[in-house]
MIKE-424047 format. One record per residue (C-alpha): residue in three letters; x, y, z. Coordinates in steps of 0.1 Angstrom, whole numbers, plus 5000, padded with zeros to 4 digits. Example, Ala and Ser with C-alpha at 12.3 -4.5 7.8 and 13.67 -1.06 7.14 Angstrom:
! MIKE-424047
ala512349555078;ser513749895071;
! end
This chain:
! MIKE-424047
met103575491078;ile105175611111;ala105675361133;val103675391166;ala106975501189;ala108075741164;leu104375881162;thr104475921200;ala107776061201;leu106876321175;thr103076461191;leu104476431226;leu108376511227;val108976711204;pro106876991215;gln107676981248;gln111477021236;leu110277351218;asp108177441251;gln111577381269;ile113477631243;val111277931246;lys111177901284;asp115177931285;gly114878241266;thr114378221232;pro111878441218;gly110378201191;val111077831175;glu109677711146;ala109977331136;his108677091107;val108876721114;asn107576461091;gly104876681077;his103676831109;asn104277221114;his105077351151;ala105577691167;arg106077871198;gly106578221210;asn106878461188;ala107078241158;pro104078191132;val103577841117;asn106277781091;gly107278161086;gln109978241064;val113178281080;arg117178341073;ile118777961068;gly121878121068;ser124577841062;ile122077581048;thr122577791019;lys125677601015;ser123777271006;phe122177450978;val125077610967;ala126877250966;val124077090948;ala123877370919;thr127877320919;leu127276930914;gln124576980888;leu127377160867;val129376870874;ala127176630859;gly126576860832;asn128777130822;gly132276940827;val133177120860;glu135476860873;leu135676810914;asp139476730915;lys140876970888;pro141977310903;val139577540913;asn141177850896;arg140177710862;tyr137077890871;val137978160900;pro141878310887;his141778500920;ile142778210936;lys146178130929;asp147177800946;ser146477570916;arg146777280945;ile143177370955;thr140377160940;val136577240938;arg136076920957;gln138377090987;val136677420984;leu133077210986;gln134477031017;his136177291037;thr139677121032;ser141177411011;gly142977571037;leu141277911026;pro140778191052;asp137478291065;tyr136678661058;val133878731084;met136078901110;gln137679121088;val134779271072;gly132879291106;val130179041105;pro129779021145;lys128779371147;ile125379411132;ala125779781125;asp128779711100;ile126879511075;arg123279571080;asp122879841052;arg126179761036;tyr126679611001;leu129579401001;ala130279240963;pro131678880964;his135278970947;asp135679210978;leu134878951001;leu137178700985;asp139678990987;val139679031018;ala140078651025;leu143278631006;ser144778881020;gln145378671050;pro148078361055;val146378051042;arg145477801075;phe146877491062;gln148077351031;pro145177201008;gly143676891016;glu145576881047;lys142576881073;tyr138977001078;glu138077351088;tyr135177541082;ser135677861059;asn132878071045;thr135178181020;asn134777811005;tyr131277910994;val131978240980;val134278080958;ala131877810945;gly129378080942;leu132078250919;leu132677920903;ile128877880892;gln128678240878;lys131878190857;val130677840842;thr126977980836;gly127778320827;arg124678410849;pro124278530885;val124278250911;gly120878310923;glu119478180890;ala121377850895;ile120277820929;gln116577930915;lys116577610895;val117477370925;ile114577510942;thr111977480916;lys113577130908;ala113077050946;gly109177150947;leu109677470973;lys107377730971;asp108377970998;thr112477960994;tyr114478230974;trp117678390969;pro117678790980;asp117979030950;gln120779260954;gly120279530982;glu116979350994;gln116979351033;arg113479291042;ile111878931040;arg109078901016;gly106678651033;arg105078611066;his107378591097;ala108778651127;gln111078911145;ala114478821148;tyr116678951174;ser120478941179;leu123379101200;ser124779411183;asp128079231187;leu127978861187;leu131578871204;asp130379031235;pro127678881253;lys126779191274;ser125979411241;lys122579561235;val119979301215;val118679451191;asn115979371159;ala117679201134;thr114879101112;glu115779361080;leu119179261069;asp121779311039;thr122978961037;ser125679051012;ala128278931038;ala127278611035;trp125978580999;ala126778220985;ser127878111019;gly124778211038;ala122078461020;met118978241016;val115478251027;ser113277941032;thr110677801056;pro111277501083;ala108977301059;asp111077371024;val114277301041;ala112976981056;lys111576891020;phe114676981005;tyr117076721023;lys114276441019;thr114476520982;leu118176530979;leu118476220996;gln116076030977;gly117576130948;gly115576400930;leu118176690926;leu121376510915;ala122276180898;lys123775920917;pro127275970911;gln127176340923;leu124776250949;asp127375960962;asp130076260957;met128276480982;arg127876241006;arg131776111007;thr133476291044;val135976371060;thr135676331097;val134676661118;asp134376511152;glu133076211170;lys129576261159;ser129776421124;ala131376421092;tyr131376661061;gly130776571027;leu130276840998;gly127977111017;leu126476831036;glu127176691070;ser126476351086;thr125576331123;lys124976021139;leu121975951156;ser121175811190;cys118975531177;gly121975441153;gly122575551118;val123075901107;trp120676181095;trp122176441065;gly121676811067;his123277141075;gly122977431103;gly122777791098;ser123278111115;ile123378441108;his122178771129;gly119078681144;trp118378321137;ala119777971141;ser118377681118;leu119077331117;gly117677091089;gly118176731073;ala116676391066;thr117576021068;asp117775751039;ser114475631052;gly112775971042;arg112376091078;asn112876451079;ala112876771098;ala114077131102;ile114077371130;thr114477761135;leu115278001166;thr114278361162;ala117478441179;leu120778331182;pro121578121213;gly123078321236;thr121278641228;phe119078651258;gly121578501286;asp121278171277;asp124277931275;pro124877891237;ala126177541240;thr123277431261;lys120577581237;phe122277461207;gln122577101221;gln118477151226;val118377221193;phe120276891180;asp117976701205;val114876791189;met116576671154;asp117476351169;thr113876291185;ala112276351151;leu114776191130;cys114875901151;glu112875571148;lys112875421181;lys112475041184;
! end
């Protein structure tokens, strides 16, 4: 049962916060909060969206399932499975936790400019080769630094161990979680399959004065295992609730996933799963994701409260302040997941 105070926040404050996000320039926003769907602006209720780096949570779960059943060892060298990684000090755990020191590839393959990637297929090994052509960022295990390369490596590990495309391993996670509107795009697939909003992006993410373009159709191979998936807010919220309640991983692997390193004063990162402090005390667990045209955030608490929100344009696309808009999104999550006393 939802407490009266929490129900009041759900029925009144969350919709008001969503209204403000649209008023401040975002064309559309979708949210799912504890079983309730909301939509504003150009967004359909619980339409399909590109979830960007929320994909990392699915990939981490698939990897940890291999730890449980296929002999993958978190603290052994990742180059057992991905020989391209020459440094035998880098472990599977460090890859999943962004403490490997591997440099990111996104700038080098042209991700900021949508015209450079919209119709371009990039193979996973090409992404990794670009990353490995750069100097390492730091020594393995020295600190945390987010790098999409880590999850390209994780995807390649999954393929090596299973002998099958990574999308098949992700589909098993999707099926086990009972998700109906979530999928891994086929190679070369650019259109979103189900009902969805139109999404908008700056033509160059590094130039706030660049032209705004429709970013709905996109080849997401440049993201691959770091951010290619499509889902809905309801499915994302259900995924995290199911995960935290032990529906996807055995307890030892879920404990590993929740063993964190500090990111900043409010958050910490586990294995494809981030904890964020709540204003009412405690934390919520989840992940954010950004890709051309979409910005998403999803998660759940140990008590079972769950929420997800997606914008149909990256913050800053329409002249809004990105930091302010991202904070608005986190505020919605905090309202949705806090059980006010």
